[in-house]
N, C-alpha and C positions, 0 to 999 in steps of 0.2 A: 533445363537442358543438361546441366551438369549431373543432376540426379539420375536422369535417364542413362547418360554415358556411364556413370558409376555402376548402375544396375546391370547394364549390358556387359561391362567389363567383368563384374563379379560373376555373372552367369557364364561367360566364356571361360573364366578361370576354373570354375567348378567343372564344366564340361571337359576342358582340356586335362584337368587333374585326373578325372575318371579314365579318359582315354590313355593317358600316360601310365596310369596304374595297370591297365590291361597289357600294354606293351611291356612294361617292366616285369609284370607277373609272368608273361610268356617267356621272357628272357631268363628269369630265375628258374622257371619250371624246366626249360630246356637245359639250363646249366646243371640243375640237380639230376634230371633224368639221364643226361649224358654221363655224368660222373657215376651215378648209380649203375647204369648199364655196363660201363667199363669195369666197375667193381664187381658186379654180379656175374658177368660172362667171362671176364678174363682174369679175375682175381684167383690167385693160387690157393689151393686147399680149402675152398669154400663149399658149403652145402648149397648147391645150385638148384634147390627146389623152389616151387612157386611160393612157398611160405616166406622165404627171405625177401623175394621181390615184392610181395604184398606188404610186408612190414616196412620196407624202405619207402614204398609209394605212400603208405598211410602216414608216414612222418614227413616226407619231403613235400608232398602236395600242400598240406596246410601251412607248412613253413613258408612256401613261396607266396601263399595268399597273405600271410602275416607281414612278410618282409616287403612286399611290393608297395603298399602305401607308405611305409617308412622310407623306403628308398626314393620314392617319387617326391618326397619333400625336398630332396636335393635338386637344385636347378641343373646340376651336371649329369643327372641320371639320363640314360639314352632315351627313354620314353618321353620324359618331360622336354628334353632338348629338341627332339624331333617334332613333337606336337607344337611347341611354342614357336619354333622357327618357321613352321608352315601355317601359323595362324595369323591373319592380318591384324588382329587386335593386339596380340601379345608379342609379336616378333620384334617390335621396336622398344619394348620394355625390358628385354633381356640385357643383362649386364655381362661384360666379358669376365670370365672366371680368372681369379688371381692364382698364380702359381702353375705348376705343371699338372695338367689334367690326368696324365698317366699314373700319377702317384696317389690320386684320390681313390675312394672305394669304387666309383663308377669306372674309372680307368682300369683298375686292377681286375674288376669283374669282366670288362670287355676283353682284356687280354686272356683271362681264364676261359671265356667262351670261345675265343678264336683258337686257343691251344687245344681245348677239348674237341672242337670241331675237326681240327686236323688229325688228332690222334684217333678219334672215333671213325672218321672217314678212312683213314689208313687201315684200321683193323677190319672194318666192315667190307671194304673192297678187296680185302685179302691181297694187298700189294706184296709181291714177291720179286724183288729185284734180281735174285739169283736165277729165277726161271726166265726172266726177261733176257738175261745175258748168258744163258747156258749155251753150250756148244750145240746140242741137239736142236734147241729152239732156233738159234741163228741159222743153222743149216737148213731147217725146214722152211723158214721164211725166205732164205736165199733161193731155194728151188722154186717157190711160188712166184717171187718177183722176177726171176729169170724167165719164167714162162709168160708172165704178164707182159713183159717188154719184148717178147718175140711173138707178136700177134699172128693169128691165122688170117691171111689176106686172100683166102680163096673167094671166088665169085659168089658162091652160095652163102657163105657166112657174111660177106659184106652186104649183099642184098637184104638178107634177113635182118641184119643189124640196122641198116638205114631205114627199112620199113618200120621197125619197132621204134626207132628214134623219132620218126615223123609222127607216129601215133602218140608218143610221149609229149612232144611239143604241143600237139593239138589238145591233149588232155589238159595241159597247163593253161593254154590260151583260152579254151572254152570255159574252164573253171573260173578264170579271172574275169572274163567278159560277163558271165552271169552274176558273179559276186559283186561287181562294182556298183550297178544300180541298186541292188538290195542294200549294200552297205552305205551307199550315199543317202538313201532315205532313212535308214536306221540310225545313222550318226546324229541326225538332228534330235532324235528322241533320246539319245544317250549323252547329250551334252548338258551338263548340269546348269550352265549359265542360261540356257534356253528353256529349261524344264523346271525351274524353281518358282514359278508363278503361283501355283496352287497345289493343294494336296493331291488332286487327281494326277496332275502332270508329274509330281514327284513319285507317285506310286508307279506310273508307267515307266519313268526313268529307272527306278530301282529294279522293277521286274525285268525290263529288257537288259539292263546291265548284268543281272544275275544269270539270265539265259545265255547271253553272249559270252560271259566269263566261263560258264560251264562248258559251252561248246568249244571255246578256245583252249580250255584246259585239257581236253582230250586230243591227243596227237592225231594227225591225218592217217598215220599207220593204223590206229585203232578204228577210226571211221571207215577206212578202206576194208578192214575185216568185216565190220558190221554191214556195209553196203554190198560186199561180196556175197554174204548170206542172203541179203534182202533182194538184190536184183540180179545176182549171179556174178561169177568171176568174169572180169573183162574191163575194158577201158571205161565203160559207163560207171562202174562202181568207183574206179579211181577218180574220175572227174567229179562225181558227187562228193567224195570225201574231201578233195581239195577245195571244191566250191564252198562247202559248209564251213570249213576251217578258215577259208579266206574271208568270208563274210564277217565272221566274228573278229578276226584280226584287223580287218580294214575298219570295222566300226570303231574299234578302240583307237586306232591311229587317227581316223577322221574326227571322231568326237573330241579327242584331246586337242586337235588343231582348232576346232571351234571354240573350245574353252579358253584358248590362248589368244583369241582375236581382240582387236581394239574395240572397246565398248562405245567409243565416241560415235561412229556412224550409226549404230543401233539407236542410241539416244536421240540423235538428230532426226532420223527418219520416224521414230515413234512420236516425236514432237509435232510432226506434220499430220498426225492422225491416221497414218497408214495402218493397214491390217497386219496381222501376225505374219501371214504368208508374204506380203510385200516387204516387211522388215527383213525377213530371212533372205528373200531373193535379192534385194538391193543393198543390204548392209552386211550380210554374213557371207553369201556365196562369193562375191568378188574378192573377199579376203582369203578364201580357202581354195580357189581353183588351182593355183600353181602347186601348193603342197599336196593337194589331192592327186594331181597328175603324177607327181614324184612318188608318192606312196603306192599308187597303182602300178607303176612300172617296176618299183622295187618288189611288190608282191608277185608280179608275174615272174620276175627273176627267181624268187624263192620257190614258186610253184614248179618251175622247170626242174629245179633240184629235187623237190619233193615228189614229183611225178615219177622219177627214177626209183625212189625208195619204196613208194606204195605199190609198185609193180611186184615187189618181192612177196607180197601177201595176196596176190591175185588182182591187183589194180590195173593190169594190162600194161602195154608199152614195153620198153626195153628192160625194165626191172624184172618182168616175168621171164623173158628170154635169158637174162643174166642168171636168174635163179636156177633155171633148168640146166645150163651148162656148168654152173658151179656145183650143182648136185652130182654131176657126172665127172667132176674133177677135170674138166677140159679147160685148163688154165690158159692155153693159147687163145682159144675162142673167147674166154672171159677177158683176156687182155685186149682183144679187138674191141669189145664193147666198152670196156673201161676207157680206152683211149678215145673212142667216139664220144662218150659222155663228156669227157674232159674237154674235148674240142668244142662241142656244142655249148657247154656251160660257159667256156671262155668267150665264145662268140656272142652269146646272149648277154654276158656281163659287160662286154665292150659296147654292144649296141645300146643296152639300157643306160650305161654311163654317158654315152654321147647324147642320147635323147634327153636325159635329165639336165645335161649341160646346155643343150639347146633351149630347154624350157626356161631355165633361169638366166 
């Protein structure tokens, strides 16, 4: 028994070391790439041809690969600390580091990564505080805000705004209603604790996680553009975009909830000889019903907001109407729609909060 434990522990240490090497290698590669980019792009008096960048990459890339295993030998390295703290075999074997962590190589490297990230982000986003506080800019913003807070309350504008807002609400509602049963079923196949029984189940798990991660990584705005070309501009395209993204997002939330359930009821029901479906229905579902309802309401709240945004690219609803008036610089009419959106979002947020409170 002790030999088996020692073998398992040694295997886990090797696997975790490799994973930690990958993380530390990525950190070093990012550190070198960020420093090289700042040196290459913003360095004064440099020959900024492709040859210089190629020479830097050819040196810094292999350097990161060489330094990553050496750095990983330190328990304080970010990759090793992260992997070992999340590994059930190794997290109890870690010893608290002596002295100040910030004065170690790992601490100084982390500070350098944070500092370079701030500097790189500042330069890439072209932050110009002078333009933000310039007199002309402030005057232009003042004109727009003054128009926005003097909305056009004519009957025709109010009727058009309310009709578009109703369409927006139903886009979000229908997208959520269709997404929930699909995500409910898919979440069981994306929960690792339920799908690790065989090679086939793990293959299904990894394939579905890859698909849903890809779907979720594409914003609803992009999906709305795709569906606008596919089915035509209008509310249907917006609903499909929100539905697809909602399925992927809810599967992640639902499956993570399943992975955090108490394994005791599962083991107890399995001991009675129950089938897999019975185990899931009687041991898993009762533990996830309330969190599922909360996640669903929260997703509907998100979809209300997103339904407004996807209308800007042809997804229908008030976003499309808002885009039309904004293009004509009719800021008073835009103000009417912005206030309407704010009121509806506030009402939906209040309603969803009360429903979640009632559930728990």
